[in-house]
DRENGU-801768 format. One line per 2 residues: number of its first residue (from 0); their letters; for each residue x, y, z of C-alpha. Coordinates in steps of 0.25 Angstrom, whole numbers, plus 5000, padded with zeros to 4 digits. Layout:
BEGIN
NUM) a) X/Y/Z  ...;
***
This chain:
BEGIN
0) md) 5516/5529/5050  5513/5526/5065;
2) ve) 5509/5511/5064  5505/5510/5077;
4) ts) 5492/5520/5076  5492/5521/5060;
6) sa) 5485/5511/5052  5498/5504/5047;
8) hg) 5494/5491/5042  5498/5476/5039;
10) ha) 5496/5465/5033  5483/5466/5025;
12) vh) 5468/5457/5029  5457/5456/5020;
14) gq) 5465/5468/5012  5465/5476/5023;
16) pv) 5478/5481/5029  5480/5477/5045;
18) pi) 5485/5488/5055  5497/5483/5060;
20) ar) 5495/5483/5073  5486/5472/5070;
22) li) 5495/5464/5061  5504/5464/5073;
24) es) 5494/5454/5082  5490/5447/5069;
26) dp) 5504/5445/5062  5515/5453/5071;
28) aa) 5527/5449/5061  5520/5456/5051;
30) al) 5518/5466/5059  5533/5467/5063;
32) er) 5538/5466/5048  5529/5479/5045;
34) lr) 5534/5486/5059  5548/5483/5055;
36) ga) 5547/5490/5042  5540/5502/5047;
38) va) 5551/5505/5059  5562/5503/5047;
40) re) 5555/5514/5041  5552/5521/5052;
42) pr) 5561/5518/5063  5555/5529/5073;
44) na) 5541/5522/5071  5537/5521/5086;
46) pa) 5524/5514/5084  5529/5504/5072;
48) wr) 5541/5500/5084  5529/5499/5095;
50) lm) 5523/5489/5086  5533/5482/5081;
52) gr) 5535/5478/5095  5521/5473/5096;
54) al) 5524/5465/5085  5537/5459/5090;
56) rk) 5530/5455/5103  5519/5447/5097;
58) la) 5528/5440/5091  5537/5440/5105;
60) re) 5549/5447/5101  5550/5453/5113;
62) ee) 5565/5458/5113  5562/5464/5098;
64) ag) 5547/5471/5104  5555/5477/5115;
66) ea) 5565/5484/5104  5553/5487/5096;
68) em) 5545/5496/5107  5559/5502/5113;
70) aa) 5561/5506/5098  5547/5511/5097;
72) ir) 5550/5520/5110  5564/5527/5105;
74) at) 5556/5529/5092  5545/5538/5101;
76) ay) 5558/5547/5105  5557/5552/5090;
78) dp) 5542/5555/5089  5539/5572/5088;
80) qm) 5528/5567/5099  5535/5560/5108;
82) ia) 5545/5571/5107  5535/5584/5110;
84) ia) 5529/5572/5123  5544/5572/5130;
86) ga) 5545/5586/5128  5534/5589/5134;
88) ml) 5536/5581/5145  5550/5587/5147;
90) eg) 5546/5600/5147  5534/5596/5158;
92) el) 5524/5599/5148  5515/5586/5154;
94) sq) 5501/5588/5150  5507/5592/5136;
96) ae) 5515/5578/5135  5503/5570/5142;
98) al) 5494/5576/5129  5505/5572/5118;
100) lr) 5506/5560/5128  5491/5557/5124;
102) er) 5493/5559/5111  5503/5550/5109;
104) ls) 5497/5539/5116  5484/5541/5110;
106) aq) 5490/5536/5099  5502/5528/5101;
108) pt) 5497/5521/5114  5508/5510/5114;
110) da) 5521/5523/5114  5527/5516/5127;
112) aa) 5537/5527/5125  5523/5538/5127;
114) ir) 5517/5530/5138  5529/5531/5145;
116) lm) 5530/5547/5144  5515/5546/5147;
118) ae) 5520/5539/5160  5534/5550/5164;
120) la) 5521/5561/5162  5512/5553/5171;
122) ar) 5523/5551/5182  5528/5565/5180;
124) ig) 5513/5570/5185  5512/5560/5197;
126) rl) 5503/5550/5191  5513/5536/5194;
128) pd) 5504/5526/5190  5500/5533/5176;
130) ae) 5514/5531/5173  5518/5517/5180;
132) al) 5506/5512/5172  5509/5520/5158;
134) lr) 5523/5515/5160  5519/5501/5163;
136) ra) 5511/5502/5148  5524/5509/5141;
138) ie) 5533/5495/5147  5520/5486/5140;
140) la) 5521/5492/5128  5537/5491/5129;
142) pa) 5542/5481/5138  5557/5487/5136;
144) fa) 5553/5501/5138  5564/5501/5150;
146) aa) 5561/5518/5152  5548/5514/5154;
148) ra) 5552/5503/5164  5561/5513/5171;
150) nl) 5549/5523/5170  5539/5513/5178;
152) at) 5550/5509/5189  5552/5526/5190;
154) vl) 5536/5527/5193  5536/5515/5201;
156) yk) 5545/5520/5210  5539/5533/5211;
158) qs) 5526/5525/5215  5535/5517/5228;
160) ry) 5534/5506/5219  5547/5502/5221;
162) ee) 5546/5488/5221  5541/5491/5208;
164) aa) 5551/5499/5203  5563/5490/5207;
166) rv) 5558/5479/5197  5556/5488/5186;
168) ld) 5567/5494/5186  5575/5480/5186;
170) ev) 5569/5478/5173  5574/5490/5168;
172) la) 5589/5489/5175  5589/5475/5169;
174) vd) 5588/5482/5155  5597/5493/5159;
176) pa) 5604/5491/5170  5613/5503/5170;
178) np) 5602/5513/5170  5605/5522/5180;
180) gn) 5592/5529/5182  5585/5517/5183;
182) rn) 5596/5510/5194  5594/5523/5203;
184) ll) 5580/5521/5203  5581/5505/5206;
186) aa) 5590/5510/5216  5581/5521/5223;
188) tl) 5570/5508/5222  5578/5502/5228;
190) gr) 5579/5509/5241  5564/5511/5240;
192) ig) 5562/5496/5242  5574/5495/5253;
194) dy) 5585/5488/5243  5594/5497/5249;
196) de) 5607/5490/5246  5604/5486/5230;
198) al) 5600/5502/5230  5614/5506/5236;
200) al) 5621/5498/5225  5614/5504/5214;
202) ya) 5617/5517/5219  5629/5514/5221;
204) el) 5633/5510/5208  5626/5522/5201;
206) ve) 5635/5533/5208  5645/5525/5206;
208) tf) 5642/5524/5189  5636/5540/5190;
210) pd) 5645/5546/5201  5641/5562/5195;
212) ha) 5626/5556/5198  5621/5565/5210;
214) kl) 5608/5561/5211  5612/5545/5210;
216) wm) 5623/5549/5222  5610/5556/5230;
218) sy) 5602/5545/5228  5612/5535/5234;
220) gh) 5614/5544/5244  5598/5543/5248;
222) ml) 5602/5527/5247  5614/5530/5257;
224) kt) 5604/5536/5266  5595/5527/5268;
226) vg) 5602/5515/5271  5610/5523/5283;
228) rq) 5623/5527/5275  5623/5539/5277;
230) ee) 5637/5543/5275  5638/5538/5262;
232) gv) 5624/5545/5258  5630/5557/5262;
234) ta) 5641/5555/5252  5632/5552/5241;
236) yr) 5623/5563/5242  5637/5573/5243;
238) ra) 5642/5565/5230  5629/5569/5226;
240) la) 5631/5582/5230  5645/5583/5223;
242) vq) 5641/5579/5210  5627/5588/5211;
244) ad) 5628/5600/5223  5615/5605/5219;
246) lg) 5608/5592/5221  5597/5596/5231;
248) ev) 5591/5583/5234  5607/5580/5236;
250) ww) 5608/5590/5249  5593/5587/5254;
252) sl) 5597/5574/5256  5609/5576/5266;
254) an) 5601/5585/5272  5591/5575/5273;
256) lk) 5601/5566/5281  5599/5574/5293;
258) tv) 5612/5571/5299  5621/5578/5286;
260) hf) 5624/5591/5291  5627/5603/5279;
262) tg) 5639/5609/5278  5640/5624/5276;
264) ed) 5647/5621/5262  5634/5612/5261;
266) va) 5624/5623/5262  5633/5633/5253;
268) am) 5631/5621/5242  5618/5620/5242;
270) ea) 5614/5636/5244  5623/5636/5233;
272) al) 5615/5625/5226  5602/5634/5229;
274) eg) 5607/5646/5223  5611/5637/5210;
276) ep) 5599/5631/5201  5593/5620/5209;
278) sh) 5582/5611/5204  5570/5612/5212;
280) hd) 5572/5599/5216  5587/5603/5220;
282) rl) 5582/5617/5227  5572/5612/5236;
284) hl) 5581/5602/5242  5593/5612/5243;
286) hf) 5583/5620/5251  5579/5608/5260;
288) al) 5595/5606/5262  5597/5620/5265;
290) gk) 5586/5619/5276  5592/5608/5283;
292) ay) 5608/5614/5281  5603/5627/5288;
294) gd) 5595/5620/5297  5609/5612/5303;
296) lk) 5617/5625/5302  5604/5629/5312;
298) qa) 5600/5641/5303  5585/5640/5302;
300) ep) 5582/5652/5294  5589/5645/5280;
302) sf) 5585/5632/5285  5570/5636/5286;
304) ch) 5571/5644/5274  5576/5633/5265;
306) fa) 5566/5621/5271  5554/5631/5268;
308) ag) 5563/5635/5251  5563/5619/5250;
310) na) 5550/5615/5255  5542/5627/5247;
312) lr) 5550/5621/5235  5543/5607/5239;
314) se) 5529/5611/5240  5530/5617/5228;
316) el) 5532/5605/5221  5522/5598/5229;
318) ey) 5511/5606/5231  5505/5599/5244;
320) dp) 5491/5599/5247  5490/5599/5262;
322) da) 5475/5598/5261  5475/5586/5256;
324) it) 5482/5577/5268  5472/5585/5276;
326) rq) 5461/5579/5269  5466/5564/5269;
328) vd) 5465/5565/5283  5451/5573/5283;
330) qm) 5447/5560/5275  5454/5550/5283;
332) ia) 5448/5555/5297  5434/5555/5289;
334) rf) 5435/5541/5285  5442/5535/5296;
336) tp) 5430/5533/5305  5430/5524/5317;
338) qf) 5418/5516/5309  5427/5516/5295;
340) ld) 5438/5511/5305  5430/5500/5312;
342) eh) 5425/5495/5298  5439/5494/5293;
344) rg) 5447/5488/5305  5456/5476/5298;
346) vg) 5452/5479/5284  5467/5480/5280;
348) dp) 5479/5470/5276  5483/5464/5292;
350) sp) 5497/5464/5290  5502/5472/5303;
352) dp) 5517/5472/5294  5517/5488/5290;
354) vf) 5520/5498/5301  5518/5511/5299;
356) il) 5525/5524/5303  5519/5537/5299;
358) gl) 5518/5551/5303  5525/5563/5296;
360) pr) 5538/5563/5290  5549/5567/5299;
362) ag) 5541/5562/5312  5550/5550/5316;
364) st) 5544/5540/5309  5558/5533/5302;
366) ll) 5563/5534/5317  5552/5526/5320;
368) eq) 5553/5518/5307  5567/5517/5311;
370) il) 5566/5512/5326  5553/5500/5322;
372) ss) 5564/5496/5312  5573/5492/5321;
374) hs) 5564/5483/5327  5565/5468/5324;
376) qv) 5552/5468/5318  5550/5479/5311;
378) eg) 5556/5483/5296  5556/5498/5291;
380) tm) 5556/5503/5277  5553/5515/5273;
382) el) 5541/5526/5271  5532/5518/5260;
384) pd) 5523/5523/5251  5514/5512/5249;
386) ip) 5502/5515/5259  5501/5533/5253;
388) ai) 5499/5525/5239  5492/5513/5242;
390) am) 5481/5525/5249  5483/5536/5237;
392) re) 5480/5524/5228  5467/5519/5235;
394) ar) 5464/5534/5236  5465/5537/5221;
396) ka) 5457/5523/5219  5445/5528/5226;
398) gg) 5445/5540/5217  5451/5550/5228;
400) dm) 5464/5557/5230  5475/5549/5233;
402) rd) 5473/5556/5248  5460/5548/5249;
404) wp) 5462/5536/5254  5452/5539/5266;
406) da) 5442/5539/5256  5448/5527/5249;
408) va) 5448/5519/5261  5433/5522/5264;
410) dm) 5428/5514/5253  5438/5504/5252;
412) pr) 5434/5489/5251  5438/5483/5264;
414) er) 5447/5471/5257  5456/5483/5251;
416) fa) 5461/5488/5263  5469/5474/5265;
418) el) 5473/5473/5249  5479/5487/5252;
420) ga) 5486/5484/5265  5491/5471/5258;
422) ef) 5495/5479/5245  5502/5488/5256;
424) lq) 5510/5477/5263  5515/5472/5248;
426) rt) 5519/5485/5244  5528/5487/5255;
428) rv) 5534/5471/5256  5545/5475/5248;
430) qr) 5550/5485/5259  5550/5474/5268;
432) ks) 5564/5469/5270  5567/5464/5282;
434) gk) 5555/5452/5286  5551/5459/5300;
436) pf) 5535/5459/5302  5535/5475/5301;
438) yi) 5539/5486/5293  5536/5500/5292;
440) dk) 5530/5509/5284  5536/5524/5288;
442) lp) 5529/5533/5276  5525/5545/5287;
444) nn) 5514/5549/5275  5507/5536/5280;
446) ws) 5500/5544/5292  5489/5549/5281;
448) ya) 5487/5534/5277  5487/5529/5291;
450) gf) 5471/5526/5290  5474/5519/5277;
452) ih) 5486/5510/5283  5477/5505/5296;
454) li) 5466/5502/5286  5475/5493/5275;
456) lp) 5484/5489/5285  5476/5488/5300;
458) na) 5489/5480/5307  5498/5490/5302;
460) ki) 5506/5499/5313  5505/5513/5312;
462) id) 5516/5523/5319  5513/5539/5320;
464) ar) 5526/5545/5321  5524/5560/5324;
466) rh) 5532/5570/5328  5531/5584/5334;
468) pl) 5523/5593/5323  5534/5604/5322;
470) dc) 5546/5596/5322  5538/5586/5312;
472) cf) 5533/5596/5302  5545/5605/5300;
474) sn) 5556/5592/5299  5544/5589/5286;
476) fr) 5547/5605/5282  5563/5602/5282;
478) qh) 5562/5589/5276  5561/5587/5260;
480) fa) 5555/5573/5257  5559/5565/5245;
482) kg) 5544/5564/5241  5529/5567/5245;
484) qg) 5529/5573/5261  5521/5586/5252;
486) fs) 5515/5591/5265  5530/5594/5270;
488) ys) 5535/5605/5263  5527/5616/5268;
490) ld) 5526/5619/5284  5510/5621/5284;
492) hi) 5507/5610/5274  5516/5600/5285;
494) gr) 5508/5606/5297  5496/5602/5291;
496) yy) 5500/5589/5287  5506/5586/5300;
498) rd) 5491/5591/5305  5484/5580/5297;
500) yv) 5493/5569/5302  5489/5571/5315;
502) ra) 5475/5573/5312  5475/5559/5305;
504) md) 5482/5552/5316  5474/5558/5327;
506) hy) 5462/5552/5320  5469/5539/5316;
508) da) 5471/5539/5335  5455/5541/5337;
510) vl) 5450/5530/5325  5462/5520/5328;
512) pg) 5466/5523/5340  5480/5516/5344;
514) ri) 5482/5512/5328  5492/5522/5326;
516) hr) 5504/5521/5336  5512/5536/5337;
518) vi) 5526/5539/5340  5528/5553/5342;
520) he) 5542/5557/5338  5546/5565/5351;
522) rl) 5541/5553/5361  5551/5544/5354;
524) ld) 5561/5554/5355  5560/5555/5369;
526) dp) 5558/5540/5373  5561/5531/5361;
528) ea) 5560/5519/5369  5546/5519/5373;
530) ev) 5541/5525/5359  5548/5515/5353;
532) ra) 5541/5502/5362  5527/5509/5361;
534) ll) 5529/5509/5345  5535/5492/5347;
536) ty) 5522/5491/5356  5512/5496/5345;
538) lg) 5519/5488/5334  5519/5476/5343;
540) ld) 5533/5473/5344  5543/5472/5355;
542) fe) 5553/5483/5358  5566/5479/5353;
544) ds) 5580/5489/5357  5584/5490/5342;
546) cm) 5572/5499/5340  5578/5510/5351;
548) df) 5594/5507/5342  5586/5510/5327;
550) ht) 5595/5520/5324  5606/5509/5321;
552) na) 5596/5502/5312  5602/5501/5298;
554) ra) 5589/5502/5289  5588/5510/5278;
556) vr) 5579/5523/5281  5574/5531/5269;
558) ta) 5568/5543/5275  5574/5558/5279;
560) ss) 5575/5552/5294  5586/5541/5289;
562) eq) 5597/5548/5295  5590/5551/5310;
564) vr) 5586/5538/5312  5597/5532/5312;
566) rp) 5602/5540/5325  5598/5538/5338;
568) in) 5584/5545/5343  5586/5560/5342;
570) rd) 5580/5573/5346  5589/5579/5333;
572) gv) 5573/5583/5327  5566/5588/5338;
574) gq) 5563/5603/5336  5569/5606/5323;
576) wq) 5559/5615/5320  5562/5624/5331;
578) py) 5573/5632/5324  5562/5634/5312;
580) dq) 5549/5638/5321  5547/5652/5316;
582) wl) 5545/5646/5302  5536/5636/5307;
584) gp) 5523/5644/5307  5515/5635/5295;
586) lr) 5518/5624/5301  5515/5626/5315;
588) ea) 5502/5634/5310  5499/5620/5302;
590) lg) 5501/5613/5315  5493/5620/5322;
592) dl) 5490/5613/5335  5498/5600/5334;
594) ve) 5513/5607/5340  5506/5611/5352;
596) ty) 5497/5598/5353  5508/5588/5350;
598) ar) 5511/5576/5358  5526/5575/5361;
***
């Protein structure tokens, strides 16, 4: 009998039986006695175990309550309905799984195991806030439910809330300290908040314990690369390949160092992996790695073919809509009139601490960050996700699409701008390790939120890193990004994105003259000291020789340019599109006259 939803009874009141749920409230000890009998007769009666947990909590017997709640969760593994739900999710039949879960939770609303599965379903379709809320409810119902806590940490990590994820993982590992999956996630999370030493120590322990785990070696290699230990990083990647030779992401990780030149043996190994049956994920990484390998060998045609194949696979996954950015820029131009800006002058948080470096990826932003972080007053961090997260949240709250922040700010109460600026400062405080007065957020995509930044942080500095359109766009086409950058997997889409970026910056120059400082990459290469002095003047900082010795700075760098900025300024990246020009027609067409009018 389902004692949660049926008319199971306890003592009689005025001759009438009392439902067990009411008895828990009035006489939990008596209810507990009845429930013990129920689970003794039927050990897999999950609702009875759940109600027993409630009764025990009423009696302040917390440890026993936790055991009962976990017994309920274990019992659901034998429930035919839950087995059917798990099967549907395993087969990818998410609509069927959702219907079954809704039916179950309508009948058993406190089933923590079902709530966790609903959270997994929400996470799979990208509804991360919903997944978070569901997992918190599951943990509220069953505080000892470690699997739900681990899932919560993953959901927080995917929402770029790394500090919160680390706290939840600490709770999980306090109960199960040896769990390798959770230790791996903690190491990755610590890396995201800049605790590199602890992250490296965790990875070192993990690869020692699991020496035949290729992806652990890969993650260890990523972290070693980030902190500048390149030789050790390459060794870790090679160890991963020794375990699993067709692991495409490792081949791409080696290529992405930009300093590793593949041997003929490497190329043969990658081609052999492609001829096998690699996963979709491995296949696209192998194509990008082979594109780089053949490029190093000066074989432009096979190089381009592999880049094109990798981009096509990734583009199919993302279904990027180039019109969305065009509409957003149109909205911004319509909203950001001189009158609007005058009416909103100084409405945000007055802090001058953040320095934003924005533009397109592969435009020299990492070089600028490395130069500035070599100054005694400026701290480099990483590409922070907070501005887009805040802007998209406000857009959705205003009833629009997540990109509709220009419409959202148009109707925003004046005091809200300062609140959002303060929120950004609070969210990014975890990234500040040195006590320096200024810190950098170098997320390139913040160009599409530059007006939002201006409103919420009117005293923050904004730097536009700009590179020749063909060099910049083709460099994006050759780059596989870990996440995001959906525009970069089609030559036409990249060209359109670059045009919209220039159109937005032109508008800001017109309505906010002098607000954004532009650094032309080629000018920086030609006369680095003059450009650095001008940049520091914009920031209100004195020139320091250390900025010219940026390549000696040992700070951690997470981006694709991590190894390039550990070398003196050079022109190696200039003109890399030229051997591929015969295939760049779609890019040239999308760029229009921007190639001819680009001001070096």
